[in-house]
C-alpha positions as CSV (number, residue, x, y, z in Angstrom):
1,M,-11.5,-15.3,-9.3
2,A,-14.2,-16.6,-7.0
3,G,-17.2,-17.2,-9.3
4,H,-18.3,-16.8,-12.9
5,G,-21.6,-16.7,-14.9
6,R,-22.8,-15.8,-18.3
7,S,-26.6,-14.6,-18.7
8,T,-28.8,-13.1,-21.4
9,M,-30.1,-9.4,-20.1
10,K,-33.9,-8.6,-19.8
11,R,-35.0,-5.3,-21.2
12,H,-34.1,-2.9,-18.6
13,A,-33.6,0.8,-18.3
14,P,-31.1,2.8,-19.2
15,L,-30.6,0.1,-21.9
16,D,-34.0,0.3,-23.1
17,L,-33.6,-1.1,-26.4
18,P,-35.6,-2.8,-29.3
19,D,-36.2,-6.3,-28.7
20,H,-34.0,-7.4,-31.8
21,R,-30.8,-5.8,-30.4
22,K,-29.0,-8.7,-28.9
23,R,-27.6,-8.0,-25.4
24,E,-25.7,-10.3,-22.7
25,A,-24.2,-10.0,-19.1
26,D,-21.1,-11.5,-17.9
27,W,-20.5,-11.4,-14.1
28,Y,-17.8,-12.9,-12.0
29,K,-16.5,-12.1,-8.3
30,S,-12.8,-11.1,-7.8
31,I,-10.6,-10.3,-5.4
32,R,-9.3,-6.7,-5.0
33,V,-6.0,-6.2,-3.0
34,H,-5.6,-2.8,-1.3
35,P,-2.3,-1.0,-2.9
36,I,-0.9,-0.1,0.9
37,T,-2.1,-3.1,3.3
38,G,-2.5,-5.7,1.1
39,E,-5.9,-6.2,2.5
40,E,-8.3,-8.4,0.4
41,S,-12.0,-7.4,-0.5
42,E,-14.4,-9.4,-2.5
43,I,-15.7,-7.6,-5.5
44,I,-18.8,-8.5,-7.6
45,Q,-18.0,-7.4,-11.3
46,A,-20.3,-7.3,-14.0
47,T,-19.9,-6.5,-18.1
48,I,-22.9,-5.7,-19.9
49,Y,-22.9,-6.3,-23.7
50,V,-25.4,-4.8,-26.3
51,E,-25.7,-4.9,-29.7
52,E,-25.4,-1.3,-31.3
53,R,-26.2,0.1,-34.3
54,A,-24.1,-1.1,-37.5
55,E,-21.3,1.3,-38.9
56,S,-20.0,1.6,-42.3
57,E,-15.9,1.6,-42.2
58,L,-13.3,2.0,-45.0
59,T,-11.1,-0.9,-45.3
60,F,-8.6,-2.4,-47.6
61,G,-10.0,-5.1,-49.6
62,S,-8.7,-8.2,-51.2
63,S,-8.0,-6.2,-54.3
64,E,-5.8,-3.9,-52.0
65,T,-8.0,-0.9,-52.9
66,L,-10.7,0.7,-50.7
67,E,-13.8,-0.9,-49.9
68,R,-16.6,0.0,-47.5
69,Q,-17.7,-2.5,-45.2
70,I,-20.4,-2.9,-42.3
71,V,-19.2,-3.6,-38.7
72,Q,-21.6,-4.7,-36.0
73,K,-20.4,-2.7,-32.9
74,V,-21.0,-3.9,-29.5
75,L,-21.5,-1.7,-26.4
76,E,-19.7,-2.4,-23.0
77,V,-20.6,-1.3,-19.7
78,G,-18.6,-2.2,-16.6
79,I,-19.9,-2.4,-12.9
80,A,-18.0,-3.2,-9.8
81,C,-19.7,-3.6,-6.6
82,D,-18.0,-3.9,-3.2
83,A,-21.3,-4.9,-1.2
84,K,-19.3,-4.4,2.1
85,E,-18.4,-0.9,1.5
86,R,-21.6,-0.3,-0.3
87,V,-19.8,1.2,-3.2
88,V,-20.6,0.6,-6.9
89,E,-18.2,1.9,-9.7
90,I,-19.7,2.4,-13.2
91,C,-17.5,2.4,-16.4
92,A,-19.4,3.6,-19.4
93,K,-19.1,5.7,-22.2
94,G,-21.6,8.8,-22.6
95,G,-21.0,11.1,-19.7
96,K,-22.0,11.9,-16.2
97,H,-26.0,11.7,-17.1
98,V,-25.6,8.2,-18.7
99,R,-23.5,7.0,-15.6
100,D,-26.0,8.6,-13.1
101,E,-28.7,6.4,-14.9
102,Y,-26.7,3.1,-14.6
103,A,-26.0,3.7,-10.9
104,A,-30.0,4.5,-10.0
105,S,-30.8,1.5,-12.1
106,F,-28.2,-0.9,-10.4
107,A,-29.5,0.4,-6.8
108,N,-33.1,0.3,-7.9
109,H,-32.7,-3.4,-9.1
110,F,-30.5,-4.7,-6.2
111,A,-31.0,-2.3,-3.3
112,P,-34.4,-1.0,-3.8
113,H,-34.9,0.2,-0.3
114,A,-31.5,1.8,0.2
115,E,-31.0,5.4,-0.2
116,A,-30.5,6.8,-3.9
117,P,-26.9,6.8,-4.8
118,V,-24.6,9.5,-4.4
119,E,-21.8,10.5,-6.6
120,T,-18.4,11.6,-4.5
121,P,-15.0,12.2,-6.5
122,R,-11.8,10.1,-6.0
123,R,-9.9,12.6,-3.6
124,E,-6.5,11.5,-2.3
125,V,-6.8,11.5,1.4
126,M,-3.8,13.4,3.6
127,L,-3.9,10.9,6.9
128,E,-0.5,12.0,7.7
129,T,-2.3,15.2,9.0
130,L,-3.5,12.9,11.6
131,R,-0.2,11.6,13.0
132,N,0.0,14.5,15.5
133,S,-3.2,15.5,17.4
134,P,-4.7,18.0,14.6
135,E,-6.0,21.3,15.1
136,L,-9.4,20.5,13.6
137,E,-10.8,24.2,13.6
138,T,-14.4,25.5,13.6
139,E,-16.2,28.4,13.3
140,P,-19.3,29.5,15.1
141,A,-21.1,29.4,11.8
142,D,-20.5,25.8,11.6
143,G,-22.8,24.9,14.4
144,I,-20.3,22.1,15.6
145,E,-20.3,21.3,19.3
146,R,-17.1,19.2,18.7
147,V,-15.0,17.1,16.5
148,E,-13.4,13.8,17.2
149,V,-11.0,11.3,15.5
150,S,-12.8,8.3,16.9
151,S,-10.8,5.6,15.0
152,L,-7.3,5.3,13.4
153,D,-6.0,2.1,11.0
154,F,-2.5,1.4,10.9
155,H,-0.2,-0.8,8.9
156,S,3.3,-2.0,9.8
157,T,6.1,-2.4,7.3
158,G,6.2,-6.0,8.7
159,G,2.6,-6.6,7.4
160,G,0.7,-6.1,10.5
161,L,-2.7,-4.3,10.7
162,T,-4.3,-2.6,13.9
163,R,-7.4,-0.6,14.6
164,I,-7.4,1.6,17.5
165,E,-10.8,3.3,18.6
166,R,-11.6,5.6,21.2
167,R,-14.8,7.6,21.7
168,G,-15.7,10.0,24.6
169,E,-15.0,13.5,25.7
170,D,-13.0,12.5,28.8
171,E,-10.1,11.5,26.5
172,N,-9.3,11.6,23.1
173,I,-7.5,8.8,20.9
174,Y,-4.1,10.5,20.9
175,Q,-4.2,10.9,24.7
176,F,-5.3,7.0,25.0
177,L,-2.4,5.9,22.7
178,E,0.0,8.1,24.6
179,R,-1.2,7.0,28.1
180,R,-1.5,3.0,26.9
181,F,1.7,2.7,24.5
182,G,4.0,5.7,25.2
183,G,6.8,5.6,22.9
184,L,5.4,2.3,21.3
185,S,2.4,3.7,19.8
186,P,2.2,3.3,16.2
187,L,1.9,7.4,16.0
188,R,5.5,7.4,17.5
189,A,7.2,4.2,16.9
190,G,8.8,3.7,13.3
191,G,7.3,1.3,10.6
192,W,3.7,2.3,11.0
193,Q,1.6,3.9,8.4
194,I,-2.0,5.6,8.8
195,T,-4.1,4.0,6.3
196,G,-7.6,5.0,7.7
197,A,-9.4,7.1,10.0
198,T,-13.0,8.0,11.4
199,L,-13.9,11.4,12.2
200,R,-17.2,12.3,14.1
201,V,-18.5,15.8,13.8
202,V,-21.0,16.5,16.6
203,L,-23.7,19.1,15.5
204,A,-25.2,21.4,18.3
205,A,-29.2,21.4,18.6
206,R,-30.4,24.5,16.8
207,E,-33.7,25.7,15.4
208,G,-35.9,23.1,16.6
209,Q,-33.2,20.2,15.3
210,R,-31.7,17.6,17.9
211,R,-28.0,17.3,18.3
212,R,-26.8,14.7,15.5
213,T,-23.5,13.3,14.6
214,L,-21.9,13.1,10.9
215,T,-19.5,10.4,10.7
216,V,-17.0,9.8,7.9
217,T,-14.4,7.4,7.2
218,L,-11.1,8.0,5.1
219,R,-9.1,5.3,3.7
220,A,-5.8,5.4,1.8
221,P,-5.2,6.2,-1.3
222,N,-8.5,7.8,-2.2
223,N,-11.6,6.4,-0.3
224,T,-13.8,8.8,1.4
225,T,-17.3,7.3,2.6
226,L,-20.2,9.6,3.4
227,P,-23.1,7.3,3.2
228,N,-26.5,7.9,4.1
229,K,-25.9,12.0,4.2
230,T,-27.9,14.4,2.4
231,E,-26.4,16.6,-0.5
232,K,-26.0,19.4,2.0
233,D,-24.3,17.3,4.6
234,R,-22.0,15.9,2.3
235,N,-20.8,19.5,0.9
236,F,-20.3,20.8,4.3
237,V,-18.3,17.6,5.5
238,F,-16.0,17.8,2.1
239,S,-15.4,21.6,3.1
240,L,-14.3,20.8,6.7
241,L,-12.0,18.0,5.4
242,E,-10.6,20.3,3.0
243,R,-10.1,23.3,5.8
244,W,-8.5,20.6,7.9
245,N,-5.9,19.5,5.2
246,L,-7.4,16.0,5.1
247,L,-8.1,16.2,1.4
248,A,-5.9,16.7,-1.8
249,G,-7.3,19.2,-4.4
250,Q,-10.1,18.6,-6.7
251,P,-8.8,16.5,-9.2
252,K,-8.9,18.2,-12.8
253,N,-10.4,15.1,-14.6
254,S,-13.7,13.7,-13.1
255,D,-12.6,9.9,-11.8
256,M,-16.0,9.3,-10.1
257,I,-17.4,6.5,-7.8
258,K,-20.9,5.6,-6.7
259,E,-21.9,5.0,-3.2
260,T,-25.2,3.2,-2.5
C-alpha cells in the first residue's frame, strides 16, 4: 500500500443525498500485479460510504424470542483508477445506469476536459492468433486501406519482458523479427509468451474524409483499449477483432470496465 487517506464527502451527484445523511470516503494507493508478466501498476482506489435508510429486521432477543430491531445500513461504492492506462473500474449496486452515473461523475470531477467515459466489456484476448503472421481479412465495405501489427509484447518464462515495435509499409513486424533474429525470435524460440499487441487499422479517405488510423492495444488476459473513439468506431473495431479471432466470445454476465 503506497498511501492512505480518509475524508468526509461533499454533496455530489450521483450521491445527491440530504445533508443529514452521513458520508465518508476512504482512499489509498495499491500495487496491482499482472497475472502473467508480474508487471506492477499503481492503482488509486477509493471506497465511498453513505448512510442509507434504516431497515427493520427480525432477530432473536435476549429472551430468545423474535424481536424486531432497527438496523442502520451503509451503502458502499468502490472505485479503482489506473491513471496511466486511463481506466476506471466501478463496483456499485444498482445496475448499469447507476454505474454510468458514477463513471461520468468521476470523469467530470477528476478529468473535466477528457473524453466522456466509455463502457467496454472484459473480453479474453486471444494473442496466440498473432504467433504467426495472421490473415487479417478485410472486405471492400470496410473501407480499410491496410492493417498492421505495429508492436508485440513478450514475457519470458525466465522473467524477462520485451517489446518489439515496427511500423511501415516496406516490412512488417514478422518480417523484421525473422530477418533480425531468425530462430531466436520470441515468435519461434521456446519460453516466450505474447502478452500484448498493438494493431493499426488505416482507413482510406472517402466521402470528403481524410485518411485516418484507428489504433487498438490488446493486453492479456482481458484488456482491450480503444480510447478517444466514437461509438461507431469502437463497434467497428470490435467486429474486426472478432472476425480476426483475437477476442473470445461475449461474456454472458456483464463484467464491465470504464475507460476515460
